[in-house]
Backbone bond lengths (Angstrom), bond angles and torsions (degrees), N, CA, C in turn:
res aa  C-N    CA-C-N  psi(-1)  N-CA   C-N-CA  omega(-1)  CA-C   N-CA-C  phi
1 X - - - 1.472 - - 1.514 108.46 -
2 X 1.338 116.04 103.30 1.453 120.02 179.48 1.524 113.49 -76.25
3 X 1.300 116.47 -9.33 1.470 120.88 178.40 1.503 112.32 -65.20
4 X 1.363 117.21 -26.44 1.470 120.59 176.66 1.528 108.79 -66.06
5 X 1.286 120.26 -46.65 1.445 123.08 -179.66 1.534 109.45 -67.11
6 X 1.302 117.32 -37.77 1.483 121.62 178.94 1.549 108.58 -64.58
7 X 1.332 116.42 -44.36 1.463 120.14 -178.92 1.538 110.92 -66.49
8 X 1.326 117.40 -37.54 1.508 120.32 175.92 1.514 107.56 -60.18
9 X 1.327 118.48 -45.75 1.461 120.32 -179.58 1.481 111.83 -64.52
10 X 1.323 119.68 -38.16 1.452 122.52 178.44 1.531 108.43 -60.36
11 X 1.333 117.29 -45.65 1.463 121.42 -178.71 1.543 109.92 -62.51
12 X 1.340 117.15 -43.81 1.439 120.79 179.33 1.534 112.30 -61.54
13 X 1.337 116.22 -45.80 1.458 119.99 177.50 1.488 111.80 -60.46
14 X 1.307 118.02 -46.39 1.466 121.37 179.68 1.522 111.49 -62.08
15 X 1.341 117.17 -41.95 1.469 119.50 177.50 1.509 112.39 -60.68
16 X 1.329 116.34 -41.49 1.475 118.81 -179.94 1.522 111.74 -65.32
17 X 1.283 117.36 -31.82 1.472 120.17 -179.43 1.545 111.87 -85.41
18 X 1.319 116.66 -21.61 1.481 119.66 179.74 1.540 112.50 -72.57
19 X 1.315 116.34 -21.74 1.460 122.16 176.22 1.553 111.92 52.81
20 X 1.289 116.08 49.51 1.460 122.94 175.07 1.530 114.31 84.01
21 X 1.296 118.59 -2.28 1.474 120.49 178.40 1.530 109.36 -92.47
22 X 1.331 114.40 148.98 1.474 120.02 178.99 1.520 109.21 -67.46
23 X 1.317 116.84 137.06 1.489 121.99 177.41 1.541 108.45 -92.20
24 X 1.302 113.66 128.72 1.504 120.39 179.71 1.543 111.90 -92.70
25 X 1.350 116.59 -38.51 1.443 118.15 179.81 1.546 108.60 -154.31
26 X 1.327 112.87 155.31 1.464 122.73 176.60 1.522 107.65 -131.31
27 X 1.327 116.82 130.20 1.472 120.43 177.37 1.513 107.17 -114.86
28 X 1.343 115.02 126.19 1.479 123.33 178.54 1.522 110.63 -110.80
29 X 1.291 114.79 152.52 1.462 122.17 170.22 1.546 105.36 -114.16
30 X 1.326 117.19 121.21 1.466 120.87 -178.55 1.535 108.55 -124.29
31 X 1.308 115.88 114.22 1.462 120.10 178.65 1.516 114.10 -71.05
32 X 1.326 113.41 146.39 1.490 118.77 -179.55 1.514 113.00 -59.31
33 X 1.316 119.20 -27.17 1.437 121.66 -179.95 1.512 113.27 -105.88
34 X 1.332 117.55 17.99 1.486 121.28 -177.38 1.517 112.81 -72.63
35 X 1.335 116.52 -21.25 1.438 119.83 -172.94 1.507 114.43 84.46
36 X 1.325 116.61 7.35 1.434 122.77 -179.49 1.530 108.44 -108.61
37 X 1.321 116.22 131.88 1.454 122.26 -179.01 1.528 108.38 -94.40
38 X 1.347 118.03 108.62 1.458 121.84 -176.35 1.536 113.19 -51.84
39 X 1.291 116.90 -42.80 1.491 121.61 179.95 1.494 112.34 -60.50
40 X 1.327 117.04 -35.46 1.446 120.86 178.02 1.524 112.40 -70.20
41 X 1.320 114.93 -37.53 1.484 119.12 175.44 1.520 109.54 -63.73
42 X 1.334 116.92 -43.46 1.454 121.84 179.44 1.548 109.04 -60.33
43 X 1.324 115.93 -43.26 1.449 120.88 -179.46 1.537 111.47 -62.12
44 X 1.331 116.83 -41.55 1.470 122.39 -177.01 1.561 112.21 -77.69
45 X 1.300 117.27 -23.65 1.465 121.36 -169.96 1.528 113.52 -57.98
46 X 1.324 116.61 -44.94 1.452 119.14 -178.37 1.519 111.62 -62.72
47 X 1.328 117.31 -46.29 1.443 120.95 179.16 1.508 112.06 -63.93
48 X 1.304 118.45 -42.29 1.466 122.09 -176.34 1.516 111.75 -72.53
49 X 1.327 117.40 -26.56 1.455 120.70 -177.61 1.506 113.52 -92.21
50 X 1.331 117.53 -5.84 1.467 122.06 -179.65 1.537 108.30 -61.58
51 X 1.339 115.31 137.65 1.465 124.33 -178.82 1.520 112.91 59.05
52 X 1.314 118.71 30.98 1.450 123.26 174.84 1.517 107.75 -127.31
53 X 1.340 115.75 178.18 1.495 121.38 176.57 1.507 112.18 -65.47
54 X 1.379 117.04 -12.17 1.447 119.80 -177.47 1.538 112.89 -100.94
55 X 1.296 116.84 3.25 1.453 118.96 179.32 1.502 111.61 -57.43
56 X 1.311 118.52 125.53 1.455 122.86 -178.52 1.531 114.57 85.67
57 X 1.321 116.87 -4.39 1.465 120.10 179.86 1.554 111.84 -67.95
58 X 1.350 115.30 149.04 1.446 119.39 174.44 1.507 109.20 -81.62
59 X 1.309 117.51 138.30 1.423 121.76 174.83 1.536 108.21 -108.52
60 X 1.312 116.32 120.97 1.469 122.04 -179.66 1.545 106.54 -116.13
61 X 1.349 114.36 131.20 1.446 119.28 -175.42 1.523 109.23 -123.59
62 X 1.357 115.78 119.91 1.437 120.79 174.94 1.524 107.45 -97.75
63 X 1.289 115.66 123.26 1.499 120.37 179.48 1.540 107.18 -86.80
64 X 1.295 115.37 125.45 1.438 121.40 -177.88 1.538 110.64 -99.05
65 X 1.321 116.58 122.52 1.477 119.36 178.60 1.502 111.80 -68.73
66 X 1.335 114.41 151.83 1.456 120.56 179.65 1.533 108.94 -88.34
67 X 1.331 114.55 133.09 1.461 120.80 -179.86 1.547 107.38 -132.08
68 X 1.305 116.05 147.67 1.443 121.74 179.58 1.544 111.06 -142.63
69 X 1.340 113.92 159.59 1.469 121.92 178.79 1.526 106.27 -121.41
70 X 1.323 115.59 134.21 1.467 119.86 174.70 1.507 111.59 -74.64
71 X 1.331 116.98 128.67 1.431 120.42 176.52 1.476 114.68 -68.75
72 X 1.336 116.53 -21.41 1.457 121.63 -178.89 1.508 113.12 -84.32
73 X 1.323 118.04 -54.18 1.461 121.42 -173.62 1.518 112.17 -110.94
74 X 1.350 119.27 -0.56 1.447 125.32 178.29 1.516 116.87 64.56
75 X 1.322 116.96 13.25 1.462 122.26 175.63 1.509 109.57 -70.12
76 X 1.336 116.69 138.03 1.469 120.81 174.50 1.528 107.94 -100.87
77 X 1.329 116.25 144.70 1.458 122.12 -177.67 1.501 111.73 -154.33
78 X 1.353 115.15 160.72 1.442 121.10 172.81 1.552 107.95 -80.24
79 X 1.295 116.10 145.52 1.459 120.45 178.40 1.516 109.70 -133.09
80 X 1.327 116.87 153.91 1.454 122.13 179.88 1.521 110.74 -113.87
81 X 1.311 117.11 -6.21 1.497 119.93 178.66 1.526 107.11 -151.25
82 X 1.317 115.47 170.88 1.455 122.07 178.99 1.556 113.36 -70.10
83 X 1.330 116.48 -29.47 1.464 119.45 -171.50 1.495 112.18 -119.57
84 X 1.336 115.32 71.89 1.430 124.44 176.15 1.487 110.76 -113.08
85 X 1.340 117.41 146.46 1.456 117.44 174.60 1.524 111.87 -79.44
86 X 1.320 116.00 162.18 1.463 121.84 176.04 1.508 108.54 -64.91
87 X 1.332 116.88 137.07 1.468 121.24 178.46 1.532 111.57 -68.33
88 X 1.338 115.01 -26.61 1.494 119.65 -177.66 1.492 114.19 -88.13
89 X 1.319 117.99 -50.35 1.493 120.00 -173.07 1.522 114.86 -112.34
90 X 1.324 117.37 -10.73 1.472 120.70 179.40 1.505 114.77 84.84
91 X 1.306 119.27 -1.05 1.452 123.45 179.94 1.526 109.70 -67.96
92 X 1.351 114.86 150.23 1.486 119.27 175.60 1.522 110.81 -100.12
93 X 1.295 118.16 21.70 1.477 121.95 -178.35 1.506 111.94 -95.74
94 X 1.327 119.71 50.27 1.444 122.27 178.80 1.512 112.80 -82.29
95 X 1.334 115.78 137.11 1.434 123.28 176.96 1.536 108.18 -106.54
96 X 1.326 118.62 120.29 1.469 121.09 179.86 1.509 111.17 -66.33
97 X 1.299 117.65 131.47 1.457 123.64 176.89 1.542 112.32 -104.82
98 X 1.310 115.45 -31.02 1.489 120.24 -177.15 1.519 107.94 -159.02
99 X 1.296 115.26 158.29 1.438 120.33 176.10 1.540 113.61 117.22
100 X 1.324 118.72 -4.26 1.484 119.83 178.77 1.519 111.22 -108.10
101 X 1.307 117.52 3.77 1.468 120.98 -172.54 1.487 112.86 -77.12
102 X 1.296 115.01 152.60 1.477 126.11 167.73 1.514 106.05 -141.34
103 X 1.305 115.79 100.48 1.466 121.11 -172.43 1.515 112.48 -127.74
104 X 1.330 116.64 145.80 1.450 119.23 165.50 1.520 104.65 -89.33
105 X 1.291 116.20 110.80 1.470 120.87 -174.48 1.513 112.37 -87.56
106 X 1.310 117.36 -34.64 1.447 120.91 -172.32 1.525 109.88 -151.36
107 X 1.313 113.76 143.88 1.476 120.71 178.27 1.539 106.96 -136.31
108 X 1.326 116.83 118.40 1.458 121.74 178.73 1.508 107.52 -102.80
109 X 1.336 115.98 124.55 1.445 121.12 -178.60 1.521 110.42 -123.52
110 X 1.327 117.33 164.81 1.464 120.48 178.73 1.511 111.07 -72.15
């Protein structure tokens, strides 16, 4: 489960930006195609934040839908996987625009 290592890194990054202040909440953006399971991050967050500035902080996760643009006809569409054809022309030349991100969007501190 790589989400444990990811969650540890999230806690470390947040602690470094909190500059000694207690963290009240953390908001993440997790793309549908990021390979990260949001529920697993939620599960790991309490354990990883124990005895840190994030202990007791709320974890908020925004799931980001995956979007792509066809390189052939320039149509934009929602996608559920990396290898889908264009809904308009059937081409497999889709360029991902969103959905692979894993970002710390917001950090609320005391």
